[in-house]
N, C-alpha and C positions, 0 to 999 in steps of 0.2 A: 241657120238657126233663127238670127234676128229677125229676118224675112218672117217666118212662122208668127213670132212673137208681136209683130207689128200688125199681120192681118189678123189676127186674134184681137187685138186691140180695138181694129176697125169693125169688126163683125161686133163686137161688143156694143160699141158705138152703134151701129145699125139696127141692132135690137132694141135699143130705146136708152141705152145707161149713158147719159148726158155726158160731154167730151173731159168735163171737169170730175169727174168719177172714176176715171180708169187710169192707173198709173203704172209707169214703167219707166226702169231706171232711177227714181227717186222716190220717196215716200211710200218704198214696197215694203216696210217691216209690218210685222204683226205678233200681239203678244204670242208668248209659248207657256207651256204650262214646265218643261223641264228645264228649260233656259229662258231668259228674259224675252227675247224677240229671236224672227227668223224674217230674214229677206227673201222674197218671192219674187217672181220675173214680172207676173202682170196680176193687177189685184182689179177689181171692182168695189167701190164701197160708195153707198148710196144712203143717204140720209141717217149717218150713223152707224150704217147694218153691211157687213162685209157680204156682199153680193156672190163674187168666188175669187178664188185664188188661185194660178197657175205656177206649177217647177217646171221649166224646162231644161232639158240635159242634153248635152251632145258626148257622144263618147267614139273616140278616134285613136288609134293604136292602144299598146300597153292593157290587151283586152284580159288576161290573165290576172292582174296586178289589181284592174280597176273595176271590174263586173260586179265582184264583190261589194265594193264601196257604193256603186251607183246604187246599187238595191238597198243596203242597209241606210244611206242618207232619203230615199224616198220613203220607204217606211217609218223610220223615225220623222222625217216631218210632217206625214198624216197623224202619226199618233200625237204627236205634239198640240198640233191643232186642233184635233178632235178632242183633246184629254182640256185643251185651253176653254175651249166652245163649251164643255161640258161644265166646267168649272167657273164659268161668266165670264172670263176674260174677252169677252167679244159678243156682240149679236144676244137678244132676247126674244127677238120672233120669228128671226130667218133662219134655216140651217142654209149655211152656206154650200157652194156649189164647189167642189177641189177637183183641178184637172192635172194630171201630169202629162208631160209630152217627152220622148226618148227618140233623139237621133243619133242611128248607129251608122259608123262606116261601113260601106258595103265592099268588101273586099275578100278573097278569096280565104283569109284566117277568118273571118265573121263567118262564112258559111260551111266550115270544116267541122266535122265532130270532134269535140272535146272529150278527153278521156275524165273519168271522175274517179276520185280516190273512195275504195269504200272497206277501210280495215277493220270497221265494228259491224256496221248496218248498211243494207242496200238502199240508193238514193230512191226516190219516188220513180217509177218507170217512166215518166216524160224527159225526165234528164241523162238518161242514160244515151250516150251517144249525140246527145244535142248539140248544135252549133252555139255558138254566141248569138247569132240572130235570131235561133229560137228558142232560145233562154231567156233573153230579151222579152219576146213576144208572148212568151208564156207567164211572165213576171208581171208584163202592163195588164195582161189578160187577168190574172189574179188579184192584182191590185182593186181591178174594177170588181170582180166577183166578189171580195172578202168586203167591197165597201169602204175599203181605204180611199178611195178616190172615185169620184162621182162619173169619170170618163176618162180616156188614155187615148193618147197618138202615138202609133210605133212608125218611124218612117227611117228609111235606110238611104243612104245616098254615097257614092262614089266619092273619096278624094278629089277629084280634078273636076267635080261638077258645081265647082262655087262659083263659076261663071254662067254656065246654064241652068242653074237650080233645079237640074232635075233630079227627081226623089222617086223611090218606090215605099208602097204600101204594102207590106207582105201579108197583112189581116185585114181582112173587110170589118171585122168587128172591133179593129181598132185604127180606123180610118180619120182622114180629117173630117169628111161629111159627118160622120156619125157623130165626132167628137163639137164639131162646131154646132151641129143641131140640137148637140143637148146641151151647150152653154146656152146659145141663144134662146132656146124653150124656157130657161131657168130664169134667164134675164127678163124676158117678156113676162113672166109669172109676179116678178120681184118688185117691177117698176111701172105696173100698170096705173 
């Protein structure tokens, strides 16, 4: 995941954001509405305006326990930021670009159908028998469709690919190219 975060920071600089306006690892706190602050993985701040904020998560093992936690985290972070923005905690003129990255372990467990419990009501049809990989794909797509995030990137990689860096993009609309193009276009429009 660190390699993707560093690549995105480099792309932000190539798109016109000065190097001292891109933040990773430090100075990545933004004000919230429901909590005082939230740390993001990469930020772009230019002339006292938040240009972009990106949340990057990976999920390896403990799929049943952590899928709901990851989805709730991402939705909560977006709600907190957009509410803080609406309430004037950041930016006055520019609407920030918000990105979400999910890197999921590619394994038999993540690609096998997962049962759902339906004691009272049926789940939406797209979740019936969906694997964790399919669930994350749907989740990332819905984050963008519902405008919680400007773009999402969904990647899968085998746990033994740490040295090779090999990964897959299961969905064309959640690809690195689309994500980076959207981010770079936003940066270019904001820092002209």
